[in-house]
C-alpha positions, 0 to 999 in steps of 0.5 A, a space after each residue: 525632150 522636144 522643147 525645154 525652157 529654163 528660167 526664161 525672161 523677157 524685159 523691154 524698156 518703154 519710156 525709160 521704164 523696164 517692163 517685165 513681160 515674162 518672168 522666170 518661165 520653166 517648161 518641158 514638152 516631149 514628143 507626142 505630148 501637148 501643152 496649153 498656155 492659158 491666161 488673160 490678154 496681155 499676160 505674155 502668152 504670145 510672147 512666150 510662144 514667139 520665143 519658144 518658136 525662135 521668132 523672138 529672143 529672151 532677155 535671159 534664160 535658155 530655150 532648147 528645141 531638140 537640145 539645140 540652144 535657140 538662145 545662143 543661135 544667130 537669126 539665120 540658124 534659128 530660121 533653119 531650125 524653124 524651117 526644119 522643126 517648127 510649124 504654126 497654126 495662127 488665129 488669123 489663118 495666115 494663108 497666102 491670098 494668091 495661092 489656092 488651098 492646095 498651093 498653100 499647103 504645098 508651099 512649106 513642103 516645097 521649101 523643104 524640097 519634098 519631092 512628093 509635096 502635092 501628094 502629101 498636101 492632098 493627103 492632109 487636106 483630105 484629113 481635114 475634109 477639104 478634098 473638094 476645095 483644093 483649088 479654092 482661094 482663101 477669099 472663097 473659103 469661110 473662116 472655118 475652112 481657112 483654118 482647116 487649110 492652115 491645120 493641114 499646112 501645119 501638120 503636113 510639115 510633120 514638124 517636131 513641134 506645132 505651135 497654135 496661137 489662139 486657133 479657135 479665136 476667130 471662129 464661132 462655137 460650132 466651128 471652134 469645136 470642129 477645129 479643136 477636134 481636127 487639131 487633136 485627131 491629127 495630132 494623135 496620129 503624129 509624133 509632134 509636140 503640140 503647144 497651144 496658146 488659148 483662151 478656150 478652156 475646153 481646148 486647153 483641157 484636152 492637152 496633157 498639161 497646162 500652165 497659166 500665165 498671169 503678169 508674165 509669171 506661171 502660177 
């Protein structure tokens, strides 16, 4: 099992009142399988993704990546697991404006001390059809093109688990379908686990399993 959550809850105090964001979430995702997390805005989807990725801590419960207990680790230890085992595709692309497409994909590989970072980056940019835009900067690319670069960057890391947070949320319908195809075509060539937070039911239906969260609970 690549990732597992057991009785995961998240609560915060606001104006002296306890607010339950997530309530007793359980899930399992194995290698080369996919999970869609769906639900309305404010239901807790992105909070769940952040906890699963080790970006946030639960109030109670357990979360494991490759059997390592994220809930018991320090921020430094969680950061190492994120670097070694996790990759992201965000709704807002999160490309660095001062780096061109090739450099954006190369950066996480260089942080992992990959000696052939450029070759790997070029390979994945070619997979997403961006081989002719390697030297273009984010501001020179359309939204769909920026998301292609973000997909290349994520999959190039060859991480154990790939998190996608509304990857088609800022795209028109034609680009949304293209990006969905690129995500799943590349995913099927990998051994990564894939977790997608999305409002896009057609995207969610392509996953092996789905969970729906309403008011912090899995229906």
